[in-house]
N, C-alpha and C positions, 0 to 999 in steps of 0.2 A: 421104817423111816424113809426108805427109798420109795415105797408106794405113796407116802405122804408128799414127797417132793414131786412125783409125777402128777399127783392130784392138783397140787398148787400150780405147777407149770401149765397144766391143762386149763385151769381157771384163768391164769394170766393171759394165755393165748386167746381164750374166749372173750375175755374183757377187752383186749386190744381189738379183736375183730368187731365186736359190738360198737366200740367207741369210734372206730374208723368208719363203719357203716353209718352211724348216726351223723358223723361229721359231714359226709357227703350229702346226706338228706337234709340237714339243717342249715348248712352253709348257704347264705343268700347268693343269688345270682349276681355276676359281675356285669350283666348287661345294663345299659343305660335305660332307666325308666323315665321316658320323656314326660309322662303325666305328673311325676313328682318333682322333677328337676327341670326348670326352664333352661334350655340350651340356646346359645347364640348361634344363628345359622352362619354358614360360611359366607353368605352374601353380605352379611353385616360388616365384614372385614374391610378396613380401609387400606390394607396391605395387599398389593397385587403379587401374584406368583409369576416367576419367570420359568418357563419350561424348556427353553433351548437357547443355543448360542445366537441364533438369528434374532430372536426376540430381544435378547440382551443387547446385541449390537445396535438394533433400532432404537432402543431406549437411550443408549449412550450417545448416539449420533444426534438425537433430537432433544437432548436435555439442555443444551446450551450451557449457561452458567449456573443452572439450578443445582442445588445440593441433592445428591442421591445417597440413600443408605441401603446397602445390600446385606441381607440377613441370611446366612447359611445355616441350615438346620437339617435334622433327619427325623423321621416319624418315630423312631425307636428311642430317641434321645430325651431322657427325663429333664435335664436342665433346659433343653430347648422348649419343652412343653411348659415349664415353669416361667420361662422368659416371654413366651408368646403374648400373654395378656398385658404384660408391662410394655411390650413393644407396640401393641395395639393402642394403648393410651398415649404413648409417646407420639405415634403417628397422627392420632386424632388431634392432640393438643398442638402439634407443630406442622400441620398440613401446609401452611403457607411458606414455611421455611425449608422443608425437606420432603422428598417423596421416598417412601420406604417400599422395598421389594423383598420378597422372600424367595430363596432358591433352595430346593431340596438337593442336598449334597450327594445323596446316593444316586439320584437320577441325572445330575449335572456335574459329573466329576471333572469335566473339562473346564467348567467355570470355576470350580473349587481350585483347580490347579492354577488357573490364571490369577486368582487372588491369593495364592499360596496358603489357602485355608487347610491347615493340617489338623485342626480340632474344631469341635462345635460346642456351643453356638459360636459363630464367627460373624462379626459385623464389620463392614468396610464402608467408609465415607468417601464418596467420589464427587469431584466437581471439576468441570472443564477437562474431562477425560483423565484426570489425575487421581490416584488413590491418595487421599490425604491422611487417613488414619485407619488402621486395622486393629480390631480387638478380638481376641480369642478367649472364650470363657464368659462367665457372668460377672457383670460389674453393677454397681449401684445405678439406679435410674438417673441420678443426678449427673453421672459421668457422661452418659449419652446426651443429656440435655445441654451440658456445657460444650460438648463437641458440636452439636447442632448450632448452638448460638455462635460459636467461634467461626465455623466454616460457612455459615449461611449469610454472613454479612455481605454487603455490597462490595466492599473492598476485598481483594483477594487475600486470603489468610496467609500470613507469613509463617513459614515452617522452619523448624530447627534444622540445622545442617545435618544433624545426626538422624533425623527421622527419614525413613525410606519413602520415596515417592515414586510411583510407577505410573507411566502413561500407557494408554491403550493404543 
C-alpha cells in the first residue's frame, strides 16, 4: 500500500509539472498587438499633462476666469485607467466651458499636497484661483458635467458656507 501511495504521489507531481509547463507555453502574451487592436495615440488626447509646479503656476496665472479641471492620477491606479476615457469624453464635449489637465500624483507630490489629494483619482475644479470643488474617487459622469455647468457660467458660482474654498 505504501508503494502504491508513492506511485500515486509521483504521478500527481508529474501531472502538476506537465500542467504548469503547458500553462506557460499556451498562455497568450500580455503584450499589446497593435495589428489587431487599434489604439488611440497619446497625441489624440485633449487633456494636457502638467509636469511641474512652474507649469501649473503659469496655467493658474493665465487662466483668468476660465474654469479649470485638474485630474490627479497614477499609472498603476486601475480606477484612474477606467476613468481616463470618460474624462476624455467630458473634455471633448465641454472644451468651451472647461480646460482639463492631468497630473501624475507620483511625479508631482507637491501639487497633490497643495490640493490635499490623499486618494486617487482626484479631480479639482478651479476658477479665479479658487478651488471650488474637489472629488476623490470615481463618480458618475453626470456629476462632473453638473459641476462643469455650475462653475463655468459667466456669473461667479455661489458656494455653500460649508464647502471649503482654497485660493492659491
